[in-house]
Phi, psi and omega in degrees: 000140174294143172310321178296330172291320181294317179305313183295319176296322175295325173302310180297317173300324172301311180307307184298316177293325176289323180285321192261331177241342184085009179274129178263124187238171178248114186290316181295316180292327179292330178289325193255333186254120187293326182290315175292327176294320184291327172298319177297320177300315182297322181301304190301312177304316179291322171298312177304317182288314181291317188256000176081013180275094186284348176281335174297308186299319182299310181292327177298316177305309181295329184287322178298315171300311180307309190281336175291327179278319182299325193251012178277119189281093180239059179288123175282157179294333178287324181295308181287340170296310188295320175299314180297325184286322185286310187253009185072195177273002180290154178275174186284328175291329174291323177291317178301313188287327176289332177271332181261015180278149189245164174285175184297333176266022178283154183278135175303145186297324176303309181298320181305314188281319185293318191266347190264338187264140183241000000 
């Protein structure tokens, strides 16, 4: 499921929870953090059961399905083969260090950020 779809489900559930229970949630965190989403799903299902709001349970189920799909660790063999073809056999840390190295006359990062931000 697309992250925009997960965010839309989280936003809809946020509005329902705010209207029906008074609970305020963080929609972006709900869409990106599986633990927070699971807790909101648990709360929404409990509220739906105790207060009779069936639409809360429906949207909680949608969010549960969306976050389970989004956070399932399934790197395929095809994806790793494609990465090897594109980037070679070097590790990510080796690629990062080779592209982010500065020359001898470069300004240290502490000076650059402290004096560079106004």
